[in-house]
C-alpha positions as CSV (number, residue, x, y, z in Angstrom):
1,M,-35.8,35.9,117.1
2,K,-32.1,35.2,117.4
3,D,-29.1,37.3,116.6
4,R,-25.3,37.0,117.0
5,A,-23.6,39.8,118.9
6,Y,-20.0,39.8,117.5
7,A,-17.1,41.1,119.5
8,K,-14.6,43.6,118.1
9,I,-10.9,44.5,118.5
10,N,-9.4,48.0,118.0
11,L,-6.5,47.6,115.5
12,S,-5.6,51.1,116.4
13,L,-7.1,53.7,118.7
14,D,-6.2,57.4,119.0
15,V,-7.9,59.5,121.7
16,F,-7.0,63.1,120.9
17,N,-9.5,65.6,122.4
18,I,-11.8,66.2,125.3
19,R,-15.0,67.8,124.1
20,E,-17.0,70.5,126.0
21,D,-19.7,67.9,126.8
22,G,-17.1,65.7,128.6
23,Y,-16.8,63.0,125.9
24,H,-13.6,62.2,124.1
25,D,-13.0,62.4,120.4
26,I,-11.5,59.2,119.0
27,N,-10.1,58.0,115.7
28,S,-10.0,54.2,115.6
29,I,-9.9,51.2,113.2
30,M,-12.2,48.6,114.5
31,I,-12.8,45.1,113.1
32,P,-15.3,42.4,114.1
33,I,-14.0,39.0,115.1
34,D,-15.5,35.6,114.9
35,F,-16.5,35.5,118.6
36,Y,-20.0,36.3,119.7
37,D,-22.9,36.2,122.2
38,V,-26.2,34.8,121.0
39,L,-29.2,36.9,121.9
40,E,-32.8,35.7,121.5
41,I,-35.8,38.0,122.2
42,N,-39.5,37.0,121.7
43,K,-42.7,38.7,122.6
44,A,-44.3,37.2,125.7
45,E,-47.2,37.6,128.2
46,K,-44.7,38.8,130.9
47,D,-41.0,39.8,131.0
48,S,-38.6,37.0,131.7
49,Y,-34.8,36.8,131.5
50,Y,-32.2,34.0,131.3
51,C,-28.5,34.1,130.9
52,N,-26.0,31.2,131.0
53,K,-23.8,33.4,133.2
54,S,-25.4,33.9,136.6
55,F,-23.5,37.2,137.3
56,I,-25.2,39.0,134.4
57,K,-28.0,41.2,135.8
58,F,-30.9,42.4,133.7
59,N,-31.2,45.8,135.4
60,E,-31.2,49.4,134.2
61,Y,-27.4,49.2,133.6
62,N,-27.6,46.2,131.3
63,S,-27.1,47.3,127.7
64,I,-29.9,45.1,126.4
65,I,-32.4,46.6,128.8
66,K,-31.1,50.1,128.0
67,M,-31.7,49.5,124.3
68,I,-35.2,48.1,124.9
69,S,-36.0,51.1,127.1
70,V,-34.9,53.5,124.3
71,L,-37.0,51.7,121.7
72,K,-40.1,51.3,123.9
73,E,-40.1,55.1,124.6
74,K,-39.4,56.1,121.0
75,Y,-42.0,53.8,119.4
76,D,-44.5,53.7,122.3
77,L,-44.2,49.9,122.7
78,N,-46.1,48.1,125.5
79,D,-45.1,44.5,124.8
80,H,-43.4,42.1,127.2
81,Y,-40.4,40.0,126.2
82,E,-38.7,36.7,126.9
83,I,-35.0,37.4,126.7
84,K,-32.3,34.7,126.5
85,L,-28.6,35.5,126.4
86,D,-25.9,33.0,125.7
87,K,-22.9,35.0,127.0
88,S,-19.4,34.2,125.7
89,V,-17.7,37.5,125.3
90,P,-16.1,38.6,128.6
91,M,-17.0,41.9,130.3
92,K,-14.7,44.8,130.9
93,A,-12.5,43.3,128.2
94,G,-12.3,46.0,125.5
95,L,-14.1,43.7,123.1
96,G,-17.4,45.5,122.9
97,G,-19.5,42.6,124.4
98,G,-22.1,44.8,126.0
99,T,-22.4,47.2,123.1
100,A,-22.7,44.3,120.7
101,D,-25.6,42.9,122.8
102,A,-27.3,46.3,122.5
103,A,-26.8,46.4,118.7
104,S,-28.2,42.9,118.4
105,T,-31.3,44.1,120.4
106,L,-31.9,46.8,117.9
107,R,-31.5,44.5,114.9
108,I,-34.0,42.1,116.5
109,F,-36.5,44.8,117.2
110,M,-36.2,46.2,113.7
111,K,-37.2,42.7,112.3
112,M,-39.8,42.1,115.0
113,Y,-41.6,45.4,114.4
114,E,-40.6,45.9,110.8
115,L,-38.9,49.2,111.5
116,D,-37.5,50.8,108.4
117,L,-34.8,53.1,109.9
118,S,-32.5,55.5,108.1
119,Y,-28.7,55.5,108.8
120,D,-29.1,58.7,110.9
121,E,-31.9,57.2,112.9
122,I,-29.9,54.1,113.6
123,I,-26.9,56.1,114.7
124,D,-29.0,58.3,117.0
125,I,-30.6,55.3,118.7
126,C,-27.3,53.5,119.1
127,L,-25.6,56.5,120.7
128,K,-28.3,56.7,123.3
129,V,-26.9,53.4,124.7
130,G,-23.1,53.5,124.0
131,A,-20.4,55.0,121.8
132,D,-19.4,51.7,120.2
133,V,-23.0,50.6,119.4
134,P,-23.1,52.1,115.9
135,F,-20.0,50.1,114.9
136,N,-21.4,46.9,116.5
137,F,-24.7,47.4,114.6
138,Y,-23.1,47.5,111.2
139,N,-20.5,45.0,112.1
140,V,-18.0,45.6,109.3
141,P,-14.3,46.8,109.4
142,A,-14.4,50.6,109.8
143,I,-12.7,53.7,110.9
144,V,-14.7,55.1,113.8
145,R,-14.4,58.8,114.5
146,G,-15.9,61.4,116.8
147,I,-17.7,59.8,119.8
148,G,-18.5,56.7,117.7
149,D,-21.0,58.5,115.5
150,Q,-18.9,58.7,112.3
151,L,-18.2,55.4,110.5
152,E,-16.1,55.0,107.4
153,E,-16.3,51.4,106.1
154,I,-13.0,50.0,104.8
155,N,-12.2,46.9,102.7
156,I,-9.4,44.9,104.4
157,K,-7.6,42.8,101.9
158,K,-6.2,40.0,104.1
159,Q,-7.5,37.6,106.6
160,Y,-5.9,37.8,110.1
161,Y,-5.9,35.3,113.0
162,V,-6.2,36.6,116.5
163,L,-5.3,35.4,119.9
164,L,-7.2,37.0,122.8
165,V,-5.6,37.0,126.3
166,K,-7.5,38.6,129.1
167,P,-6.5,38.9,132.8
168,K,-9.0,37.8,135.4
169,T,-9.7,41.5,136.3
170,G,-11.0,44.0,133.8
171,V,-10.5,47.7,133.3
172,S,-13.1,50.4,133.9
173,T,-13.6,52.4,130.7
174,K,-14.5,55.5,132.8
175,K,-11.3,55.3,134.9
176,A,-9.2,54.6,131.8
177,Y,-10.4,57.8,130.3
178,E,-10.1,59.8,133.5
179,L,-6.4,58.8,133.9
180,L,-5.5,59.4,130.3
181,D,-2.6,61.8,129.8
182,M,-2.9,63.2,126.2
183,E,0.7,64.2,126.1
184,K,2.2,60.9,127.3
185,C,-0.1,58.4,125.6
186,D,0.4,56.9,122.1
187,H,-1.2,58.6,119.1
188,P,-1.0,56.1,116.3
189,D,-1.3,57.1,112.6
190,I,-4.7,55.8,111.7
191,E,-4.6,56.8,108.1
192,K,-1.3,54.9,107.5
193,L,-2.7,51.7,109.0
194,K,-5.8,52.1,106.9
195,E,-3.8,52.2,103.7
196,A,-1.8,49.2,104.7
197,L,-4.9,47.2,105.5
198,I,-6.6,48.2,102.2
199,N,-3.5,47.4,100.1
200,G,-2.5,44.2,102.0
201,D,0.8,45.7,103.1
202,D,2.7,44.9,106.3
203,I,1.0,46.3,109.4
204,N,3.9,45.7,111.8
205,G,4.7,48.8,113.8
206,L,1.5,50.6,112.8
207,L,-0.8,49.5,115.6
208,G,-1.3,51.7,118.7
209,N,-3.7,52.5,121.5
210,S,-3.9,55.8,123.4
211,L,-5.7,54.1,126.3
212,E,-2.9,51.6,127.1
213,Q,-1.1,54.3,129.0
214,S,-3.8,54.6,131.6
215,A,-4.9,50.9,131.5
216,L,-1.4,49.8,132.4
217,I,-1.7,51.9,135.6
218,L,-5.0,50.2,136.4
219,N,-4.1,46.6,135.6
220,S,-0.4,45.5,135.8
221,D,-1.3,42.1,134.2
222,I,-1.7,43.8,130.9
223,A,2.0,44.6,130.7
224,S,2.9,41.0,131.7
225,I,0.7,39.5,129.0
226,K,2.1,41.9,126.3
227,D,5.6,41.0,127.2
228,K,5.0,37.3,127.1
229,L,3.2,37.5,123.8
230,K,5.9,39.6,122.3
231,S,8.6,37.1,123.4
232,F,7.2,34.6,120.9
233,G,7.7,37.0,118.0
234,V,4.6,35.8,116.2
235,G,2.7,39.0,115.3
236,E,1.6,42.4,116.4
237,V,0.5,42.8,120.1
238,L,-1.9,45.4,121.4
239,M,-4.5,46.0,124.0
240,S,-8.0,46.3,122.6
241,G,-10.2,49.3,123.5
242,S,-9.9,50.3,127.1
243,G,-8.8,46.8,128.1
244,S,-8.1,44.6,129.7
245,T,-7.8,42.1,126.8
246,V,-4.5,42.0,124.9
247,F,-4.5,40.5,121.4
248,C,-1.9,39.1,119.1
249,I,-2.7,39.3,115.4
250,S,-1.0,37.7,112.4
251,E,-1.6,36.2,108.9
252,D,0.1,33.0,110.0
253,K,-2.7,30.7,111.2
254,E,-0.4,27.8,112.3
255,A,1.9,30.1,114.3
256,M,-1.0,31.6,116.1
257,K,-2.4,28.2,116.9
258,Q,1.0,27.3,118.4
259,L,0.9,30.5,120.4
260,Y,-2.5,29.6,121.7
261,N,-1.2,26.2,122.8
262,H,1.6,28.0,124.8
263,M,-0.8,30.5,126.4
264,K,-3.9,28.3,127.2
265,H,-2.3,26.8,130.3
266,D,-1.7,30.2,131.9
267,R,-4.1,31.7,134.5
268,Y,-5.6,34.0,131.9
269,Y,-8.7,33.7,129.7
270,V,-7.4,32.7,126.2
271,R,-9.2,32.4,122.9
272,F,-8.2,31.8,119.3
273,T,-10.3,33.4,116.6
274,R,-10.1,35.3,113.3
275,T,-11.2,38.6,111.9
276,L,-14.5,38.9,110.0
277,L,-14.3,40.8,106.7
278,K,-17.0,42.5,104.8
């Protein structure tokens, strides 16, 4: 069985509280983009693994293996699997590639074993693997709150085109949160952006990301990419998630294609895509 694991961008991300359990409370608008890994899982006589990227390891840290372990324990499964992953979404990029793979694994297992799970059951399983997995499972534009367990689906009126630019090096999510200074970081107005997206109003000046403050300390290329993208004056520029990918977003498809042509010759990873709506 095959499934597409779609990447995401954070149109805005506010980190505003450290909980007693050590996790951070967030308030974020996430939207899936037309950029994905392809995951195929089938029952087999013995476990086997293939990925088009040789550096991907199918060990206990791999999000696919984590999700399979959760499901095997929960439903007492003893089968073996042939796993094939066509990996396109870069790692440590703030695009949710690993969590999207985990969400795809759950979707495949639900079909494979005819699991009729409630919303609460799905959220509970997803959170055992990662905070963004619930969003990646449902894969629609949404406000994500708490530790990723609260989803509010939103209807975004307009289609946007997106240019992704990622430095060669990534950013550790753990380190980005550890270095975060709540007083110095950006705290964007999520509700204001939500209304603009629903109504089709101008979103200029409404995007923001609390984690940029710490990610810029960890990876100086992020600032260089942001400055270069802003110099073209095409659209809004922001880092996604904990980085290191910076994106430019605009309704103007042709302008964004021209920007892609300017950026594709640089030393960075560059990809042109679009938002996926409901």
